[in-house]
N, C-alpha and C positions, 0 to 999 in steps of 0.2 A: 867349471874351477877355476876362480881366477884368483891369482897373484899382484899384491902389487909393489914392485922397489920400491924400497924406502932408501932415500939418498937425502943426507942431513947436511950434504955439501953444495947441493942443488940453492942457488939464491933465489934465483927467480926461473920460474917454470914458465917457456914458452912455448916449446912443444910436449906433446903427449904420443909414445906410443904403443899400440897391443899388439904385442906376436902372438900367434896362435901355432903353438906345436901341435904336431900330428902324435897319440899315443894310443896304446892301447884299449885303455877303456874312454877314448874320446879325445875330443879338442881340450886343451892345457891353455888358457889365457894368460900373457905376463903383462903389465901396463909398467911402463917408464915414461917417469919424467924427467925434462930435460931440458935445459936453455938453449942448446948452441947443437944445430942438425949433425955436426958432426962427430958428437959423443956417441949419437946410436949406435955406431959400429963397434964402438966397445963395447956396449951394452950385450949387444946381437951376439959378439964375440964370446960375452963371458957365461952365456947358458949354452943351453943344451947345444946337441950338434945341429950347426943350420941346415942338415939334409931333413931334420924332422921339422919346420918351419911351411907353415902350410900360408900363411900369408902375415902380410906386414901392415897396420893402418896407422898414418899418419895424423894429427889434428894439431889445429893452434890452440892452444890453454889459456891465452892472459888477457881472453878478453878481449881484446886490441887489433882484433882481425875484421879490415875492411874489404869489401867482397868489390877487389877492382875488377877488370878485365885485365889481359894480358896490355891492351893497346894505354889505357889510362897509366897504368903500371911505368911506361916505357916513359912519361910525359914526368916522371917527380924526379 
């Protein structure tokens, strides 16, 4: 089961996080779109009890991701 949280106040989606929760009926995944990484904290806190979290995956979703190495990024 997948649920997408609608966030009309989000003007620019830079990140997408999927949170998988354990339930008696199997995993439930909830997807959040947000701009700043610090927003993820509030999104997770507003959800079900955090001890039900199986895993969280965060990916860049703005299409501007460059495949940099740590060394290349240090030169920016």
